[in-house]
TORKOL-206872 format. One line per field, with one value per residue (C-alpha): residue number from 0; residue in one letter; y, z, x. Coordinates in steps of 0.5 Angstrom, whole numbers, plus 500, padded with zeros to 3 digits. Example, Ala and Ser with C-alpha at 12.3 -4.5 7.8 and 13.67 -1.06 7.14 Angstrom:
num <- (0:1)
residuo <- (A:S)
north <- (491:498)
up <- (516:514)
east <- (525:527)
REM end
This chain:
num <- (0:1:2:3:4:5:6:7:8:9:10:11:12:13:14:15:16:17:18:19:20:21:22:23:24:25:26:27:28:29:30:31:32:33:34:35:36:37:38:39:40:41:42:43:44:45:46:47:48:49:50:51:52:53:54:55:56:57:58:59:60:61:62:63:64:65:66:67:68:69:70:71:72:73:74:75:76:77:78:79:80:81:82:83:84:85:86:87:88:89:90:91:92:93:94:95:96:97:98:99:100:101:102:103:104:105:106:107:108:109:110:111:112:113:114:115:116:117:118:119:120:121:122:123:124:125:126:127:128:129:130:131:132:133:134:135:136:137:138:139:140:141:142:143:144:145:146:147:148:149:150:151:152:153:154:155:156:157:158:159:160:161:162:163:164:165:166:167:168:169:170:171:172:173:174:175:176:177:178:179:180:181:182:183:184:185:186:187:188:189:190:191:192:193:194:195:196:197:198:199:200:201:202:203:204:205:206:207:208:209:210:211:212:213:214:215:216:217:218:219:220:221:222:223:224:225:226:227:228:229:230:231:232:233:234:235:236:237:238:239:240:241:242:243:244:245:246:247:248:249:250:251:252:253:254:255:256:257:258:259:260:261:262:263:264:265:266:267:268:269:270:271:272:273:274:275:276:277:278:279:280:281:282:283:284:285:286:287:288:289:290:291:292:293:294:295:296:297:298:299:300:301:302:303:304:305:306:307:308:309:310:311:312:313:314:315:316:317:318:319:320:321:322:323:324:325:326:327:328:329:330:331:332:333:334:335:336:337:338:339:340:341:342:343:344:345:346:347:348:349:350:351:352:353:354:355:356:357:358:359:360:361:362:363:364:365:366:367:368:369:370:371:372:373:374:375:376:377:378:379:380:381:382:383:384:385:386:387:388:389:390:391:392:393:394:395:396:397:398:399:400:401:402:403:404:405:406:407:408:409:410:411:412:413:414:415:416:417:418:419:420:421:422:423:424:425:426:427:428:429:430:431:432:433:434:435:436:437:438:439:440:441:442:443:444:445:446:447:448:449:450:451:452:453:454:455:456:457:458:459:460:461:462:463:464:465:466:467:468:469:470:471:472:473:474:475:476:477:478:479:480:481:482:483:484:485:486:487:488:489:490:491:492:493:494:495:496:497:498:499:500:501:502:503:504:505:506:507:508:509:510:511:512:513:514:515:516:517:518:519:520:521:522:523:524:525:526:527:528:529:530:531:532:533:534:535:536:537:538:539:540:541:542:543:544:545:546:547:548:549:550:551:552:553:554:555:556:557:558:559:560:561:562:563:564:565:566:567:568:569:570:571:572:573:574:575:576:577:578:579:580:581:582:583:584:585:586:587:588:589:590:591:592:593:594:595:596:597:598:599:600:601:602:603:604:605:606:607:608:609:610:611:612:613:614:615:616:617:618:619:620:621:622:623:624:625:626:627:628:629:630:631:632:633:634:635:636:637:638:639:640:641:642:643:644:645:646:647:648:649:650:651:652:653:654:655:656:657:658:659:660:661:662:663:664:665:666:667:668:669:670:671:672:673:674:675:676:677:678:679:680:681:682:683:684:685:686:687:688:689:690:691:692:693:694:695:696:697:698:699:700:701:702:703:704:705:706:707:708:709:710:711:712:713:714:715:716:717:718:719:720:721:722:723:724:725:726:727:728:729:730:731:732:733:734:735:736:737:738:739:740:741:742:743:744:745:746:747:748:749:750:751:752:753:754:755:756:757:758:759:760:761:762:763:764:765:766:767:768:769:770:771:772:773:774:775:776:777:778:779:780:781:782:783:784:785:786:787:788:789:790:791:792:793:794:795:796:797:798:799:800:801:802:803:804:805:806:807:808:809:810:811:812:813:814:815:816:817:818:819:820:821:822:823:824:825:826:827:828:829:830:831:832:833:834:835:836:837:838:839:840:841:842:843:844:845)
residuo <- (M:S:P:D:D:F:R:P:P:A:M:R:R:R:T:L:H:M:V:G:N:A:H:L:D:P:V:W:L:W:P:W:Q:E:G:Y:Q:E:A:R:A:T:F:W:S:A:I:Q:R:M:D:E:Y:P:D:F:V:F:T:C:D:Q:I:V:L:L:A:W:V:E:E:Q:D:P:E:L:F:E:R:I:R:E:R:V:A:E:G:R:W:V:M:T:G:G:W:W:V:E:P:D:C:N:V:P:G:G:E:S:F:V:R:Q:G:L:Y:G:Q:R:Y:L:H:E:K:F:G:V:I:A:T:V:G:M:N:A:D:P:F:G:H:N:A:M:L:P:A:V:L:R:G:Q:R:M:D:S:Y:T:F:L:R:P:G:P:H:E:S:D:L:D:G:T:A:F:W:W:E:A:P:D:G:S:R:V:L:A:Y:R:I:P:F:E:Y:C:S:P:P:G:D:V:A:H:Q:T:E:K:S:L:G:Q:L:D:R:S:L:G:D:V:M:I:F:Y:G:V:G:N:H:G:G:G:P:T:K:A:N:I:E:S:I:H:R:H:D:Q:R:G:S:Y:G:R:M:I:M:S:S:P:R:R:Y:F:D:E:L:I:A:R:G:K:A:S:G:L:P:V:W:R:D:D:L:Q:H:H:A:S:G:C:Y:S:A:H:S:G:I:K:Q:W:M:R:R:A:Q:A:A:L:L:S:A:E:R:W:A:A:V:G:A:V:V:H:G:D:A:Y:P:R:D:E:L:G:H:A:W:K:Q:L:L:F:N:Q:F:H:D:T:L:P:G:S:A:I:E:P:A:Y:D:D:A:R:D:Q:L:G:E:A:V:A:I:A:K:R:I:I:T:R:V:H:N:R:I:A:R:D:V:A:V:P:F:E:D:G:T:Q:P:V:L:V:F:N:P:H:P:W:P:V:S:T:D:I:E:L:Q:Y:G:V:Q:P:T:G:V:H:V:V:D:A:D:G:G:L:V:P:S:Q:R:T:Q:S:V:A:T:T:N:D:K:G:R:G:A:V:V:F:R:A:D:L:P:P:L:G:Y:R:L:F:R:L:L:P:G:T:T:G:G:L:T:W:A:D:G:A:T:P:G:T:L:S:A:S:E:T:V:L:E:N:D:L:L:R:A:E:L:D:P:S:T:G:W:L:T:S:L:L:D:K:R:T:G:A:D:L:V:A:G:A:A:G:E:H:T:Q:V:S:E:D:P:T:D:T:W:G:H:G:V:V:T:Y:A:W:P:G:E:P:M:K:T:T:R:V:V:L:R:E:S:G:P:E:R:A:R:L:R:V:E:R:S:W:G:R:S:T:M:T:E:E:F:I:L:R:Q:G:A:D:E:L:E:V:R:V:T:I:D:W:R:E:Q:A:H:L:L:K:L:R:F:P:V:A:L:A:D:P:E:A:T:Y:E:I:P:F:G:T:L:R:R:P:V:D:G:A:E:E:P:G:Q:S:W:V:D:L:S:S:G:G:A:G:L:A:V:V:N:N:A:K:H:G:Y:D:V:S:P:A:S:D:G:A:S:P:S:I:G:I:T:A:V:R:S:P:V:Y:S:W:H:D:P:R:L:L:D:P:D:G:V:Y:S:F:Q:D:Q:G:I:Q:R:F:T:Y:L:L:V:P:H:A:G:D:W:R:A:A:G:L:T:R:R:A:A:V:L:G:S:A:P:R:A:M:L:E:S:S:H:D:G:S:L:P:A:T:G:S:F:A:A:D:D:G:S:V:L:I:T:A:V:K:G:G:E:D:G:D:P:A:A:P:D:L:I:V:R:A:V:E:T:T:G:T:A:V:T:G:A:R:L:A:L:P:L:V:D:R:V:V:E:A:D:F:G:P:Y:Q:L:R:T:F:R:V:P:R:D:P:A:A:P:V:V:D:V:D:L:L:E:W:P:V:D:A:E:V:P:G:S:P:A:D:D:D)
north <- (840:839:837:831:829:829:825:818:813:810:815:815:816:822:830:834:841:846:851:858:861:867:866:873:874:882:881:876:877:883:890:891:896:891:887:893:894:886:886:890:886:879:881:884:878:874:879:878:870:871:875:869:863:864:857:860:861:865:864:870:871:876:882:887:886:887:893:896:895:900:905:905:902:904:901:894:894:895:889:885:887:885:878:877:878:873:868:867:871:867:869:865:866:872:875:881:877:870:871:866:862:860:867:872:873:870:877:878:872:875:882:878:876:882:887:882:879:886:889:883:884:892:892:886:884:877:873:868:861:857:859:859:859:856:858:859:854:851:852:853:849:854:856:852:856:863:860:858:864:868:864:859:852:850:850:849:849:846:846:841:837:829:828:833:831:824:827:822:823:829:832:831:834:839:841:845:844:848:843:847:844:845:841:841:839:839:842:836:838:846:851:854:851:853:857:852:845:843:836:835:839:834:828:830:832:825:822:825:825:820:816:814:821:820:827:831:839:841:848:851:858:862:864:868:874:874:872:867:862:863:861:855:852:854:851:845:844:844:839:834:834:833:827:824:824:824:824:829:836:843:850:850:853:851:853:848:842:842:843:837:833:834:832:826:823:823:828:824:818:823:822:828:831:835:838:843:842:842:842:846:851:851:856:861:861:864:868:876:877:884:883:879:883:889:885:883:890:893:888:889:897:897:892:897:903:900:899:906:909:905:908:915:914:913:917:924:922:922:919:912:912:907:910:911:904:901:903:902:894:894:896:890:885:886:885:878:876:869:872:878:876:869:872:869:877:880:885:891:889:890:897:898:893:897:903:900:897:904:908:902:904:911:911:908:911:918:915:912:918:923:918:918:926:926:922:925:932:929:926:930:932:936:940:937:942:939:933:931:926:921:917:909:906:899:897:889:887:884:887:888:889:891:895:902:905:913:918:925:931:935:932:931:927:923:921:916:914:915:912:918:916:917:910:909:905:900:904:905:910:906:909:914:914:921:921:928:931:930:937:934:927:922:916:911:904:903:898:899:895:897:896:892:897:903:907:909:916:916:921:922:926:928:925:919:916:919:916:914:908:903:903:899:896:892:890:890:883:881:882:880:880:878:877:870:869:873:871:874:870:866:865:864:864:862:863:860:866:861:859:865:861:858:852:853:856:854:855:856:855:848:847:844:846:846:848:844:838:839:839:842:849:855:857:854:857:852:853:854:851:851:856:862:858:852:848:840:842:837:841:845:843:841:841:848:852:855:863:865:869:875:879:878:884:887:892:894:892:895:895:893:889:887:886:882:883:876:879:874:874:869:870:878:877:879:878:881:878:882:877:881:879:884:883:879:876:869:869:872:877:876:882:880:884:881:884:879:879:872:869:862:862:860:862:858:859:853:852:845:843:838:834:827:825:832:834:840:845:851:857:857:863:863:856:851:845:839:837:831:832:830:836:838:846:848:854:858:864:867:861:854:850:844:840:834:830:837:842:846:851:856:861:867:872:878:877:869:864:858:852:846:841:836:830:828:826:824:827:833:834:836:843:848:851:858:859:867:868:865:868:865:870:874:869:865:858:851:849:854:854:860:862:862:868:872:878:877:881:876:876:879:883:888:889:886:886:882:880:873:871:864:862:856:853:848:843:844:851:852:855:860:864:864:867:874:874:875:880:884:883:885:891:894:899:906:912:920:925:929:936:938:940:939:933:929:922:918:917:910:908:901:900:893:886:879:874:870:863:866:871:878:879:885:891:896:899:897:897:898:903:911:912:917:913:905:900:896:889:885:878:873:866:860:859:852:846:847:849:855:856:863:867:874:880:887:892:899:903:902:900:892:885:880:873:867:860:857:851:849:854:857:864:868:876:880:886:891:897:903:903:899:896:894:886:884:880:874:876:873:875:879:883:880:876:869:866:872:871:876:883:885:879:873:867:863:856:853)
up <- (143:142:147:144:146:153:154:156:150:155:154:151:144:144:144:148:146:151:150:155:155:160:160:162:164:163:167:173:181:179:174:167:170:174:168:164:168:168:162:161:167:164:157:161:164:158:154:160:160:152:154:160:156:149:147:150:146:148:146:146:145:146:142:146:151:146:144:152:151:145:149:155:154:148:149:151:144:141:144:143:136:135:139:134:128:131:131:139:140:137:136:136:137:132:136:140:147:148:148:150:145:145:147:141:135:128:126:134:132:125:128:133:127:123:129:131:125:122:127:127:121:121:127:126:119:121:123:127:124:130:133:141:146:152:157:154:158:150:143:138:132:126:129:124:118:122:124:117:113:118:116:122:120:127:134:141:147:154:155:155:160:158:163:160:153:149:145:146:145:144:137:132:126:128:122:122:118:112:111:114:118:123:126:134:139:147:152:157:165:165:160:165:171:178:178:180:177:171:174:176:170:166:169:170:162:160:163:160:153:147:147:140:138:140:141:144:147:154:156:162:165:170:169:170:173:168:170:165:164:171:171:175:170:165:169:170:163:162:168:166:158:160:165:160:166:161:153:150:152:147:147:142:140:137:130:130:134:128:123:126:127:120:118:121:117:124:122:116:121:126:128:125:130:127:133:138:144:150:156:161:166:164:169:165:159:164:169:169:165:164:160:156:154:153:148:144:144:143:137:134:134:131:125:124:124:120:114:115:115:108:105:108:104:097:097:102:100:108:110:113:120:121:127:131:129:131:136:138:136:140:147:145:143:150:154:150:154:157:164:163:158:162:168:172:174:180:181:180:173:170:172:167:162:162:161:156:152:153:150:144:142:143:138:134:135:133:127:125:127:123:116:118:118:112:108:111:109:101:101:097:103:100:104:107:111:118:117:121:116:118:116:118:117:116:118:115:108:107:107:114:116:123:129:130:136:135:141:137:139:141:138:143:139:137:130:124:119:111:106:102:097:102:103:110:114:120:126:134:139:145:152:152:155:158:163:162:160:153:151:152:148:145:141:136:134:126:121:117:111:110:104:105:108:107:109:107:109:112:115:122:120:126:129:126:119:115:108:107:103:106:102:096:096:103:106:114:117:122:130:136:144:150:157:155:147:142:135:128:121:122:130:136:142:149:156:162:167:173:170:166:161:154:153:145:140:134:127:122:116:118:123:128:136:138:146:146:151:153:160:164:168:164:170:175:181:183:189:185:191:184:184:179:173:175:175:175:172:166:167:170:168:175:179:182:184:179:180:182:177:181:175:168:164:158:156:148:143:136:129:129:135:142:148:154:161:166:172:178:183:187:194:193:186:180:173:168:161:156:150:144:136:131:126:120:125:124:131:138:142:149:152:160:166:172:178:182:189:191:192:190:186:179:174:168:163:160:154:154:146:143:140:140:139:137:134:137:133:136:133:133:131:123:123:126:131:132:139:143:147:154:158:158:159:152:149:144:140:139:138:139:135:137:130:129:124:120:124:130:135:136:141:139:143:144:151:153:151:156:154:156:151:155:154:156:163:169:166:162:155:151:152:151:157:158:163:165:172:176:182:184:188:184:183:187:185:188:192:197:202:203:210:212:216:211:207:199:193:189:181:178:182:180:174:167:161:155:150:146:140:140:132:130:123:119:116:120:123:116:113:119:118:125:124:121:126:131:127:127:134:136:131:131:125:127:126:126:126:119:116:110:104:097:096:090:093:092:098:099:098:098:099:099:099:099:095:101:100:104:109:109:115:114:110:111:108:107:112:107:102:103:108:104:099:101:097:099:104:103:107:107:110:108:114:113:111:103:097:094:086:084:090:089:092:090:091:089:093:088:082:083:084:086:085:088:090:097:100:106:111:107:108:103:103:098:096:092:088:087:080:076:071:077:079:085:089:094:100:106:114:114:108:103:097:098:094:095:100:106:104:105:108:105:102:108:107:111)
east <- (526:519:514:513:520:519:512:513:511:506:501:494:495:490:490:487:485:485:481:483:477:474:466:464:456:457:450:447:449:452:449:453:457:461:461:464:469:471:471:478:481:480:482:488:490:489:494:499:498:500:506:509:506:508:504:497:492:486:478:474:467:461:463:460:466:471:467:467:475:475:472:475:483:486:492:488:485:491:495:489:489:496:495:489:494:499:493:493:487:482:475:469:461:461:454:454:453:451:444:438:437:429:426:428:426:429:432:434:439:441:442:447:451:450:453:458:461:462:465:470:471:472:477:481:480:477:470:469:467:465:459:459:454:457:452:445:439:437:438:433:433:433:439:444:441:442:450:451:448:453:458:459:460:461:457:460:455:455:447:442:447:447:442:437:437:436:442:448:455:459:459:455:452:446:441:436:429:431:437:442:447:453:459:456:460:457:462:464:462:464:466:470:474:477:483:488:490:486:486:480:476:480:477:470:470:474:468:462:466:465:471:470:472:479:482:478:476:476:475:478:479:476:469:462:465:471:478:480:486:491:498:496:492:497:502:498:496:504:505:500:502:510:508:503:497:491:495:497:495:496:494:488:482:475:477:483:479:473:479:483:477:474:482:482:476:472:467:464:461:458:450:445:441:434:431:432:437:434:431:435:432:425:423:426:421:417:421:420:414:417:423:420:415:420:423:418:416:422:424:418:418:426:423:417:423:428:422:419:426:428:422:424:430:428:422:425:432:433:440:438:439:444:447:441:438:445:445:438:439:445:441:437:442:445:439:438:444:442:442:438:432:430:430:435:439:438:433:436:439:432:432:438:434:427:431:435:430:425:431:431:424:424:429:425:419:423:425:417:414:419:418:411:410:414:409:403:405:407:399:394:389:383:380:372:369:367:372:378:383:386:392:393:400:401:408:407:409:402:395:392:384:384:380:384:383:383:383:380:379:371:366:360:356:361:363:363:369:370:374:377:372:367:365:362:367:365:366:363:364:369:372:377:384:382:377:374:367:365:367:374:378:373:375:373:374:374:375:382:383:390:395:402:407:404:398:390:387:380:376:372:366:361:355:351:352:346:345:352:354:359:366:367:360:361:356:357:357:352:355:350:353:350:353:353:354:359:357:358:357:364:364:360:363:359:361:359:358:360:367:367:370:367:363:362:368:363:367:361:365:366:361:367:366:374:371:364:365:372:373:378:380:381:386:390:394:399:405:411:417:422:428:428:431:426:432:430:423:420:413:408:402:401:394:392:386:382:381:374:369:367:363:362:359:358:361:361:356:357:356:363:365:363:367:365:369:370:373:376:380:385:388:390:391:385:385:381:379:376:373:372:369:370:364:367:373:375:378:377:381:382:386:389:390:393:394:399:401:402:409:412:406:405:398:397:392:389:386:381:381:375:380:382:389:392:399:402:405:410:413:420:425:424:420:415:417:412:413:410:403:406:405:413:414:416:420:416:415:408:404:402:397:393:389:386:381:381:380:385:385:391:393:397:400:404:408:409:414:413:408:405:401:398:394:387:387:384:377:381:381:387:390:395:397:401:406:402:406:412:413:420:425:430:437:435:438:438:441:441:435:431:431:423:425:428:426:426:424:419:418:412:408:403:400:401:397:397:393:392:387:384:384:379:382:380:385:392:396:398:392:391:396:398:405:402:397:402:406:400:398:406:406:400:398:399:393:395:390:392:391:388:393:395:400:403:402:395:390:393:399:404:412:413:409:410:406:404:407:414:414:419:421:426:426:431:437:444:449:455:456:453:447:444:443:443:441:435:436:429:429:424:423:418:415:410:415:414:418:416:417:417:415:414:417:414:418:414:419:424:419:422:420:424:422:426:425:425:426:422:423:428:432:434:437:437:441:436:439:435:438:433:439:443:442:439:444:443:447:448:445:451:449:455:454:453:459:464:470:469:470:477:480:484:479:475:478:471)
REM end
């Protein structure tokens, strides 16, 4: 007899899809080593429940947990394989971990699925078709595009809850800025349950559900520290099902639920959500400055290493270091977990995170250095008496003009810089990192105009410039500096020595002064009584005290750049900002050093602007998003822009992710705010109260350094190239001293370039085929919301050009064979042909 024969006729005519899962935080209030063990214990429990209850179905996500089990318990791994083949162990999510879904860069989300889905396919012959991020604290608006590119057509999540968002209902279509859609379902109440009767879980879930859906999905199982569904959970489901307590209750999975929702015709009429999914735990956009800066650094290092490794594979026939890079990426992806990267884990977890991300960076640096030296050895560097050759490498697939700071050996009279043809390059002496006498190390800063993803040869010559002519026939621009004014041909910046902040930032190209007349403090120190997560926080744009300016000093005033240092203090803490203006630059660079010694306080850096009724635009992974000018604490990537009346000001930075854009009020002008420091207690969660006499550890104590750019511009943010500026700020070109020798390569070379209409985000060796001769994988995205016809991606590395059309914010990936006769293939984010079935698996019915 079937279960239907036992249910009372009077029960509600609905089906509750009971999704048994075991949400397991591999790191949170425990170190990863404890999560490693708990993965094995939890998965054994799930297997045992399957042995005891033939109808039990287990839903699994976070692929790292499977990888951990594979390496520590082969017997358990084989049992899981059997249950996957049977269809009762269901893979969802498809990502290495459930990451924070706001802070990682776009390419990190790609790699979550690249390594997760390919692992599932290799080990189990399946992939996940439902995305699942139950516990992260918000979800960026481009995720539907990433999910569709990774062969997932639906998405399930918990937060933001009904009280935290204007999102109505339970199920809806979620549409990315590029038009990609997934069928989404907000988990009602909780993703996990107590170990006993599921009645409470079911009743609370039904209280939050959209009743118009009819059949619904309810998650159960002991979670956070793992555990999974218990005997009591399962038997209570059977009991309530037989009684008809809530309707028909079946052991199910997200895939089954979404398929039946579509089959019942309920999906077609669902609303469409075209925005990100916020807000929960706004303090996590800024908690633990260290992990966020380490992550930015590691992401940039690995993307650079991939590019240079691909160059090395083609130019020198080196084996592409697929395994090395894979290991490094997995270390990085693991630390994007939604309690690690947001800053909500225990303090010892960050010792592990620092070490693991440091390992990833070390691997990347070894790869980069190896390839750079292989290239350098092949560049023809003729001997010129008394000169020191220098090669500068640009990791970005577009031209870059930037200052290079280089340490060099004994030259008591200093040096000047020329290009390979002997043309003079703007340069000046700067302070060495080595504090020795003049016979030790020196340092120079010089302008380098670099080809896309390539290199250029320069030379250091001793002493003054003599009668040399300028490189490329150029004449250097003007640059002047004092203790209150920095000025070049494009910008004029004036500071008030009493406040240490700008009273003017004039864009000479447009005549617009983005700061003059703007009211408001640059620094705001506030008490912060909120917990680590910032639960219940809508804004951190609170009233606060400004830091006191203690000294202003002009550190550099040369032909290439000027540097003005402003020192401040508050309480036991200090902050220095060094304002740097290069000749010919259209941006003002500011290098920040904070020595923070306050507890339960925060520091906002504010940027008041002289704009009326501005519009605010934030960078998000692979795209941009307009948000209200309302002071709300918002997550973002590297930049925020305010524009109005044909002019604007953007703030670009290399370390921070918590922002607000506040309207004019109480005599203050509209302003961009960056949450630079928060110092709550580690892993403190409301409603727990702190003991006034307790001993606690507070976040962000000590020294941190980061850099931001002030970028005035005409028009709106699209004219300012902000995403490219941010990439260069986060991954600077590398200079290396070289010797003289013969070689087959010219003094300058380029290996890949976009045409400016779209942005190349990845150049790497393919994950398939022989690593000794992999095809190239090239990915690009349209970043301004404008359709592009015939974008050209030049790949002189393999003597090919890819021409392609891009829709607004469209992300496209190409597999480019080395053989020029072989066709370029459109591939998805898993590097499989977009129209092909999953390789080696049955056709995907989705």
